[in-house]
KEKE-3310 file (N, C-alpha, C; in steps of 0.2 Angstrom, whole numbers, plus 5000, padded with zeros to 4 digits):
npx = (5008:5008:4993:4993:4986:4982:4982:4972:4961:4960:4957:4945:4937:4936:4928:4916:4908:4895:4882:4870:4876:4883:4889:4896:4896:4909:4905:4897:4906:4915:4907:4902:4914:4918:4928:4937:4934:4946:4956:4949:4948:4962:4964:4956:4961:4973:4969:4963:4973:4979:4970:4960:4949:4937:4931:4916:4915:4904:4894:4902:4903:4910:4916:4920:4935:4943:4954:4951:4942:4951:4961:4953:4949:4961:4964:4953:4955:4967:4965:4955:4961:4972:4966:4959:4970:4979:4978:4981:4994:5001:5000:5007:5019:5022:5023:5033:5044:5049:5049:5034:5027:5015:5010:5006:5003:5008:5009:5023:5029:5031:5023:5026:5013:5010:5017:5023:5034:5046:5051:5064:5069:5080:5082:5081:5066:5053:5037:5030:5041:5047:5048:5055:5045:5051:5062:5059:5051:5038:5034:5034:5024:5013:5012:5011:4998:4991:4982:4988:4988:4987:5000:5008:5006:5010:5023:5028:5041:5047:5059:5071:5081:5097:5099:5107:5120:5112:5100:5085:5085:5079:5064:5060:5065:5059:5046:5046:5049:5037:5028:5032:5029:5015:5013:5018:5013:5020:5033:5050:5064:5080:5092:5091:5086:5093:5109:5113:5101:5086:5070:5053:5037:5019:5004:4988:4971:4956:4938:4936:4945:4957:4974:4977:4986:5001:5010:5025:5040:5056:5073:5090:5102:5111:5105:5094:5087:5083:5073:5068:5064:5053:5044:5041:5035:5024:5017:5015:5006:4995:4991:4989:4978:4968:4966:4962:4951:4943:4941:4933:4937:4939:4950:4963:4978:4988)
npy = (4850:4858:4867:4883:4886:4898:4907:4902:4903:4917:4920:4914:4921:4933:4928:4927:4938:4945:4950:4948:4948:4961:4966:4960:4953:4949:4938:4931:4928:4920:4909:4905:4900:4891:4895:4900:4915:4923:4919:4922:4936:4940:4937:4946:4958:4958:4958:4970:4978:4978:4984:4976:4972:4982:4991:4996:5008:5012:5002:4990:4981:4971:4974:4972:4980:4994:4989:4977:4981:4988:4979:4970:4979:4981:4969:4968:4979:4976:4965:4969:4979:4972:4964:4973:4981:4973:4971:4984:4986:4977:4983:4995:4990:4985:4996:5004:4995:4991:4983:4983:4988:4985:4992:4992:5000:4994:4995:5003:5002:4999:4987:4975:4969:4965:4962:4965:4959:4968:4969:4975:4975:4978:4978:4968:4962:4957:4950:4953:4959:4972:4989:5003:5018:5030:5031:5026:5027:5023:5023:5036:5041:5035:5041:5054:5060:5059:5066:5080:5077:5063:5060:5066:5058:5046:5048:5050:5047:5040:5030:5037:5029:5026:5021:5023:5034:5044:5044:5051:5058:5065:5072:5084:5087:5076:5079:5090:5084:5076:5086:5090:5079:5080:5091:5089:5076:5064:5053:5051:5040:5042:5034:5032:5021:5010:5009:5015:5013:5019:5025:5028:5033:5033:5038:5028:5032:5029:5028:5038:5046:5043:5038:5023:5014:5012:5013:5008:5011:5004:5008:5008:5021:5024:5022:5030:5045:5062:5061:5048:5048:5057:5051:5039:5045:5051:5040:5032:5041:5041:5028:5026:5035:5029:5017:5023:5029:5018:5013:5023:5036:5053:5061:5067:5066:5076)
npz = (5052:5067:5075:5081:5096:5103:5093:5085:5094:5095:5082:5081:5090:5083:5072:5078:5077:5068:5057:5064:5077:5081:5092:5107:5124:5136:5143:5134:5124:5130:5134:5121:5115:5124:5134:5148:5158:5161:5151:5140:5142:5141:5128:5121:5125:5119:5105:5105:5107:5095:5087:5081:5088:5097:5112:5119:5130:5139:5139:5140:5130:5116:5100:5082:5077:5068:5061:5055:5045:5038:5034:5026:5016:5010:5004:4995:4987:4982:4974:4965:4959:4953:4944:4935:4931:4924:4909:4905:4910:4902:4890:4892:4895:4882:4874:4880:4881:4893:4909:4918:4934:4947:4961:4979:4995:5010:5027:5030:5018:5000:4991:4978:4968:4956:4939:4923:4911:4901:4884:4882:4895:4908:4921:4936:4944:4956:4960:4976:4981:4992:4995:5003:5009:5008:5000:4987:4971:4969:4983:4986:4977:4982:4995:4993:4990:5001:5015:5024:5038:5039:5033:5042:5053:5049:5047:5059:5070:5060:5052:5042:5035:5027:5011:5000:4994:4989:4995:5003:5019:5029:5036:5032:5019:5013:5014:5005:4993:4992:4989:4977:4969:4970:4963:4950:4947:4945:4952:4956:4958:4960:4960:4973:4981:4976:4970:4954:4948:4941:4943:4939:4944:4944:4952:4956:4957:4967:4967:4977:4976:4982:4983:4978:4973:4963:4948:4941:4932:4930:4926:4921:4927:4918:4906:4905:4898:4893:4883:4884:4897:4897:4888:4895:4907:4901:4896:4907:4915:4906:4906:4920:4922:4914:4922:4934:4930:4928:4941:4945:4948:4946:4945:4935:4926:4915)
capx = (5010:5003:4990:4994:4980:4981:4980:4966:4956:4959:4953:4938:4933:4934:4923:4909:4904:4892:4876:4866:4879:4888:4892:4896:4899:4914:4902:4894:4912:4918:4902:4902:4920:4920:4934:4936:4934:4953:4959:4945:4950:4968:4964:4953:4966:4978:4966:4961:4980:4981:4964:4956:4943:4936:4926:4911:4916:4898:4891:4907:4903:4915:4914:4926:4939:4944:4959:4947:4940:4957:4964:4948:4949:4967:4963:4948:4958:4973:4962:4952:4966:4976:4962:4958:4976:4983:4979:4985:5001:5004:5000:5012:5026:5024:5024:5040:5049:5051:5045:5029:5025:5009:5012:5002:5006:5007:5013:5028:5032:5027:5023:5024:5008:5010:5022:5023:5041:5046:5056:5070:5070:5087:5082:5077:5061:5049:5031:5031:5046:5045:5052:5053:5041:5055:5067:5056:5046:5031:5032:5032:5017:5007:5012:5010:4992:4987:4981:4994:4987:4989:5007:5012:5005:5013:5030:5030:5046:5049:5067:5073:5087:5101:5100:5113:5122:5107:5093:5082:5086:5076:5057:5059:5067:5055:5040:5047:5049:5030:5025:5034:5025:5008:5013:5019:5009:5024:5038:5056:5069:5086:5097:5090:5085:5098:5114:5113:5094:5082:5063:5048:5030:5013:4998:4982:4966:4950:4932:4936:4951:4963:4980:4977:4991:5005:5013:5032:5045:5063:5078:5097:5103:5115:5101:5089:5089:5077:5067:5065:5060:5047:5040:5039:5030:5018:5014:5013:5001:4989:4989:4986:4972:4964:4964:4959:4944:4940:4940:4928:4940:4939:4957:4966:4984:4990)
capy = (4856:4859:4873:4887:4887:4905:4911:4899:4906:4924:4921:4912:4927:4938:4925:4927:4944:4945:4955:4947:4949:4966:4967:4954:4953:4944:4931:4928:4926:4914:4904:4902:4897:4887:4897:4904:4923:4925:4917:4927:4943:4941:4937:4952:4963:4957:4960:4977:4982:4979:4987:4971:4972:4988:4990:5001:5009:5013:4995:4985:4976:4971:4973:4972:4986:4996:4985:4972:4984:4990:4973:4968:4984:4980:4963:4969:4984:4973:4960:4972:4983:4968:4962:4979:4984:4968:4973:4990:4984:4974:4988:4999:4987:4984:5003:5006:4990:4990:4980:4988:4986:4987:4992:4995:5002:4990:4998:5009:4999:4998:4980:4974:4964:4962:4965:4962:4959:4971:4966:4978:4976:4976:4978:4963:4963:4951:4951:4952:4964:4977:4995:5008:5023:5036:5031:5023:5031:5021:5025:5044:5042:5033:5045:5062:5062:5058:5072:5082:5074:5057:5060:5068:5053:5040:5049:5050:5042:5036:5030:5038:5025:5028:5016:5025:5041:5049:5043:5057:5056:5070:5073:5091:5085:5071:5083:5094:5079:5074:5092:5090:5074:5082:5097:5086:5070:5058:5053:5047:5037:5043:5030:5033:5015:5006:5012:5013:5011:5025:5023:5033:5030:5038:5035:5026:5034:5026:5032:5043:5050:5041:5035:5016:5010:5015:5009:5011:5008:5005:5006:5010:5028:5025:5021:5035:5051:5066:5059:5042:5050:5061:5046:5035:5049:5052:5033:5031:5045:5039:5021:5027:5039:5024:5013:5027:5030:5011:5013:5028:5042:5059:5064:5065:5070:5077)
capz = (5055:5073:5075:5087:5100:5105:5087:5083:5098:5093:5076:5083:5093:5077:5068:5082:5076:5062:5056:5070:5083:5080:5099:5112:5131:5137:5145:5128:5120:5134:5133:5114:5114:5130:5137:5155:5157:5161:5145:5135:5143:5138:5120:5119:5127:5113:5099:5106:5107:5088:5084:5078:5092:5101:5117:5121:5137:5142:5139:5141:5125:5111:5093:5078:5076:5061:5058:5051:5039:5034:5031:5021:5011:5007:5000:4990:4983:4978:4970:4960:4955:4949:4938:4931:4928:4920:4902:4904:4912:4896:4884:4894:4894:4875:4872:4882:4881:4900:4914:4922:4941:4950:4968:4984:5001:5016:5032:5028:5012:4994:4989:4971:4968:4949:4935:4916:4908:4895:4879:4883:4902:4910:4928:4939:4949:4957:4964:4983:4983:4997:4995:5008:5006:5008:4994:4981:4967:4971:4990:4986:4974:4987:5001:4991:4989:5007:5019:5028:5045:5038:5032:5048:5058:5046:5048:5067:5072:5054:5051:5036:5034:5021:5007:4995:4995:4987:4999:5007:5026:5033:5035:5029:5012:5010:5013:4999:4988:4991:4986:4970:4966:4969:4958:4943:4945:4945:4956:4953:4962:4956:4963:4980:4984:4974:4965:4946:4946:4940:4943:4938:4946:4944:4957:4953:4961:4967:4967:4982:4974:4986:4979:4981:4970:4959:4943:4940:4927:4932:4921:4924:4927:4912:4900:4905:4895:4894:4879:4887:4903:4895:4885:4901:4911:4897:4895:4914:4916:4902:4909:4927:4921:4912:4927:4939:4928:4929:4948:4947:4949:4941:4945:4928:4925:4908)
cpx = (5005:5000:4991:4987:4978:4978:4973:4960:4955:4955:4946:4934:4931:4928:4916:4905:4901:4886:4871:4869:4885:4892:4891:4899:4904:4911:4900:4900:4914:4913:4902:4908:4922:4927:4932:4937:4941:4956:4955:4947:4957:4968:4961:4957:4971:4975:4964:4968:4982:4975:4960:4949:4943:4931:4922:4912:4910:4895:4896:4907:4908:4912:4921:4929:4940:4949:4956:4945:4946:4960:4959:4948:4955:4967:4959:4951:4963:4970:4959:4957:4971:4972:4961:4965:4980:4984:4982:4992:5005:5005:5006:5019:5028:5026:5031:5045:5051:5046:5041:5027:5019:5011:5007:5006:5004:5011:5017:5032:5028:5028:5021:5019:5007:5015:5021:5030:5041:5052:5063:5072:5077:5088:5078:5072:5057:5043:5032:5037:5044:5050:5050:5050:5046:5060:5065:5051:5039:5029:5030:5026:5012:5007:5009:5003:4987:4986:4987:4994:4989:4997:5011:5011:5009:5021:5032:5035:5048:5056:5069:5080:5090:5102:5106:5115:5117:5100:5092:5082:5083:5069:5056:5060:5062:5048:5040:5046:5041:5027:5026:5030:5018:5008:5014:5015:5013:5029:5044:5060:5075:5092:5097:5089:5090:5103:5113:5106:5090:5075:5058:5041:5025:5007:4992:4977:4960:4944:4932:4942:4957:4968:4980:4982:4995:5008:5020:5035:5052:5068:5085:5098:5107:5111:5096:5091:5082:5071:5064:5061:5053:5042:5037:5034:5023:5014:5011:5006:4994:4987:4986:4979:4967:4961:4960:4952:4940:4937:4935:4931:4940:4946:4961:4973:4986:4997)
cpy = (4857:4866:4876:4889:4894:4909:4908:4902:4913:4925:4919:4917:4932:4935:4925:4933:4944:4950:4954:4948:4954:4967:4961:4956:4948:4938:4928:4925:4920:4908:4900:4898:4892:4888:4901:4911:4926:4924:4922:4934:4945:4941:4943:4958:4963:4960:4967:4981:4983:4981:4982:4970:4979:4987:4996:5002:5010:5006:4989:4980:4977:4971:4974:4979:4988:4992:4980:4975:4986:4984:4970:4972:4983:4974:4964:4974:4980:4968:4964:4976:4978:4966:4967:4981:4979:4970:4979:4990:4981:4979:4993:4996:4986:4991:5005:5001:4988:4986:4985:4984:4989:4987:4995:4996:4997:4992:5003:5006:4999:4991:4979:4968:4961:4965:4962:4964:4963:4968:4969:4979:4974:4976:4972:4965:4957:4953:4949:4956:4970:4983:5000:5014:5029:5037:5027:5028:5029:5023:5033:5045:5040:5037:5052:5064:5061:5065:5074:5079:5067:5056:5061:5062:5047:5041:5050:5045:5037:5036:5031:5035:5026:5021:5017:5032:5046:5049:5050:5054:5060:5071:5079:5090:5081:5075:5087:5090:5077:5080:5092:5085:5076:5087:5094:5080:5064:5059:5049:5045:5037:5040:5031:5026:5010:5009:5010:5012:5018:5023:5029:5030:5036:5034:5033:5028:5030:5031:5038:5047:5049:5037:5028:5011:5014:5011:5012:5007:5009:5004:5008:5018:5029:5025:5027:5041:5055:5064:5053:5044:5053:5056:5041:5039:5049:5045:5031:5034:5043:5033:5022:5031:5034:5020:5017:5028:5023:5010:5019:5035:5047:5063:5062:5070:5070:5077)
cpz = (5061:5072:5082:5090:5101:5099:5085:5087:5096:5087:5077:5086:5087:5073:5071:5080:5069:5062:5062:5077:5082:5086:5103:5119:5131:5139:5139:5124:5124:5133:5126:5112:5119:5133:5144:5153:5157:5154:5140:5136:5140:5131:5118:5120:5121:5107:5099:5105:5099:5084:5080:5082:5096:5106:5118:5129:5142:5144:5141:5135:5120:5104:5088:5077:5069:5057:5053:5045:5035:5030:5025:5015:5007:5002:4994:4985:4978:4973:4964:4955:4950:4943:4933:4927:4923:4913:4901:4906:4906:4891:4886:4893:4886:4872:4873:4882:4888:4904:4918:4929:4944:4958:4973:4990:5006:5021:5029:5022:5006:4993:4982:4971:4961:4945:4928:4913:4902:4890:4880:4890:4904:4918:4931:4944:4950:4961:4971:4985:4987:4996:5000:5005:5005:5002:4988:4978:4969:4978:4990:4982:4978:4993:4999:4992:4996:5010:5023:5035:5044:5037:5038:5053:5055:5047:5055:5068:5066:5054:5044:5035:5028:5017:5002:4997:4993:4990:5003:5014:5031:5031:5031:5021:5009:5009:5006:4993:4986:4987:4979:4966:4965:4964:4951:4942:4944:4950:4953:4959:4958:4960:4971:4984:4982:4969:4958:4944:4946:4939:4943:4940:4945:4948:4953:4959:4961:4966:4972:4981:4979:4982:4982:4978:4966:4954:4942:4935:4930:4926:4924:4923:4921:4906:4900:4902:4895:4889:4881:4893:4901:4892:4891:4905:4907:4897:4902:4916:4912:4905:4916:4927:4919:4918:4932:4937:4929:4936:4950:4949:4944:4940:4939:4928:4918:4908)
residu = (MET:PRO:ILE:ILE:GLN:SER:VAL:GLU:ARG:ALA:LEU:SER:ILE:ILE:ASP:LEU:PHE:ASP:GLU:GLN:HIS:PRO:GLU:LEU:LYS:ILE:THR:ASP:ILE:SER:ASN:ARG:LEU:ASN:LEU:ASN:LYS:SER:THR:THR:HIS:SER:LEU:LEU:LYS:THR:LEU:LYS:GLU:HIS:ASN:TYR:ILE:LYS:GLN:ASN:HIS:ASP:SER:GLY:LYS:TYR:SER:LEU:GLY:LEU:LYS:VAL:LEU:GLU:ARG:GLY:GLN:PHE:VAL:LEU:ASN:SER:MET:ASP:ILE:ARG:GLN:ILE:SER:LYS:GLU:TYR:LEU:GLY:GLN:LEU:SER:GLU:LYS:THR:GLY:GLN:THR:THR:HIS:LEU:VAL:ILE:MET:GLU:GLY:MET:TYR:GLY:VAL:TYR:ILE:ASP:LYS:VAL:GLU:GLY:ALA:SER:ALA:ILE:VAL:TYR:SER:ARG:ILE:GLY:LYS:ARG:VAL:PRO:ILE:HIS:CYS:SER:ALA:VAL:GLY:LYS:SER:LEU:MET:ALA:PHE:LYS:SER:LEU:ASN:GLU:ILE:ASP:ASP:LEU:LEU:THR:ASP:TYR:ASN:PHE:PHE:LYS:GLN:THR:SER:LYS:THR:ILE:THR:THR:LYS:GLN:LYS:TYR:LEU:ARG:GLU:LEU:GLN:LYS:VAL:LYS:ASP:THR:GLY:TYR:SER:VAL:ASP:ASP:GLU:GLU:ASN:GLU:PRO:GLY:ILE:TYR:CYS:ILE:ALA:VAL:PRO:ILE:PHE:ASP:TYR:SER:ASN:GLN:ALA:VAL:ALA:ALA:ILE:SER:ILE:SER:THR:THR:LYS:GLN:THR:ILE:ASN:GLN:ALA:MET:LYS:LYS:LEU:ILE:ILE:GLN:GLU:LEU:LYS:GLN:THR:CYS:ASP:GLN:ILE:SER:ASN:GLN:LEU:GLY:SER:LYS:LYS:ILE:TYR:GLN)
# end
């Protein structure tokens, strides 16, 4: 498979920055990669546009942007959380008989990064599945505990597209839903993402009390009843409290 030269060059620029070279001039970058300044400038402009590189307006020097930190933190969090959560997911699945899912937020979607099959599970799922934040229980749990400014920024020009007849399709209704999640400590998807499917989720918090992941259990609308819902919420909260504690959080839901 051929290597895309422009991509390779862009990645090579990112690799130039280290503890000894936190900032570089365009001439330094050009010389080290044996590129002309015009090509180097175009690559830097593209990387700046996507926040992988930033430029000091006073000195003109370049350094790594926040997107690099964001992506690195994303990988670290997902790896640590998967490792820590695996045993708890298994225990939760055994107690409820349902398939348990570990989900993180990437962009405007929740992404399934792990799961444990339940003995009584009747809903299909897969690792890597993506669900929109506005019509999924995990999306609501991951969004609800962000600051109001973060939520407002994320929802700017957001498309509340309709998945089913029950999908929330306005920002105002969605914000009210997020407040309910904060008040109760759990979220639901009542046939909002897929007809006939009922899902419950609870967030996981890290040492800074940020919601970095969520655990969900899905079943059918026909199967769920109040007793079953109460049990699932109780077990989800207990499990997420245990994992959050492992991550250094003191936020506990009863």
